[in-house]
N, C-alpha and C positions, 0 to 999 in steps of 0.2 A: 504494500500500500504506500502510495506516494507521501502521504502526510503522517504516517504512523511513526511516533517517536521510537518505539522499540525496533521496528524494521530498520530505521536509520542507524540505531545502535548496532544491530546485528551486521549491517552492511559496512560498519566502520565509519560512517559519515558523522556520527556524534561520538565523542570519546566516552568510554566507560572503563570500569575496573573489572575486567573479565576474570572469572575464576574457573570457568569450564566452557569447553566447546567441543562438539562433535558434529557429525553431518546433519543432525536433526535438532539439536538443542544448543542454546546459548545461555550462559548464566553470568550474572554480573552483580556487583555490590549495589544495594539500594543507596540512593543519595541522601535519604532521610531515614537512617536505620532506627529500628525500634528495639534493638537488642545488640549485643556485641557482634553477633553474626546475623546479618540480614542480607540474603542473596535472592535476587529475582531469577527464576528459572523459566525460560520462555521457549516455545517451539519456534524454529526458524520459519516454519510455515505460518503465514498470517491467519489467525482465527480471532475474531473480535472478542469472544468471551466463551465461557463454558457452554453457553447456549448454542454455539456454532459446532460443537462436537457431534460428529456423526460417524457412520461406518467408513466414510471416505478418508477421514483424517485421524482415526484411532491410533495409527502408528506414530504420529507426531506426539500425541498426548502420552502414549505409553512410553515413548522415548524420554519424555520429561521425567516420568516417575521412575524409570530405570536409572536415570542420571542422578536423581536426588540423593540416594544413599551414598553414591560415590562422592558427590559434592560435600555432603555432611561429614563423611570420613576425612576428606581433605581439609575440612575446616575444624577438625578435632571435636566434633559433636558426638563423642562416644556415649554420653549420658542421656542423649535424647534431643529432640528438636520438634518444631511445629511446622506444618505445611498449611498455608492458607491460600484460598482463592476467593477473590471478590468478583461477583458476577453482576455487572450492571451498576449504574450510577448510584442507585439507592443503597447498594451494598458497599459503596466506597471505591468502586473501580474508576480510576482516573485516567488510565491509558487503555484504550480499546484494542488491546492485543492480549490474548490469553496469557496469563502468567501466574506463577505460583511463588509465594513468599516462603522462603526457607529461613526460619528464625530460631536462634538458639544462642548458646554461649553463656547463659545464666539461667537460674531457676525461673521457670515461667509459671504463672498462676494458672489455676484451672479455668478461671474466668477469662473469656475472650473479649467480651464487650462490657 
């Protein structure tokens, strides 16, 4: 997508602090971290949100979830981490490109909101 912030980051047009990349997934540090480790894990294929997931793009989503434990291990999150997806503006999604927040590095409360 021409105006998608995350597509521009994936393409290297906008700088980011990359922590992981493979043929289907790109992961980088959040610019407004909510914990010591806060990484955004995104499929390289542009999908607006979780509502866009269907049989034709399951491999991109599965690749994100296959990458998450590798990224967590690389970040030293051996005691646990949280994975969050915001779907739509009312849920707090500010960039319309499917992404997963990988958060950890400190004790997280059970309460999310």
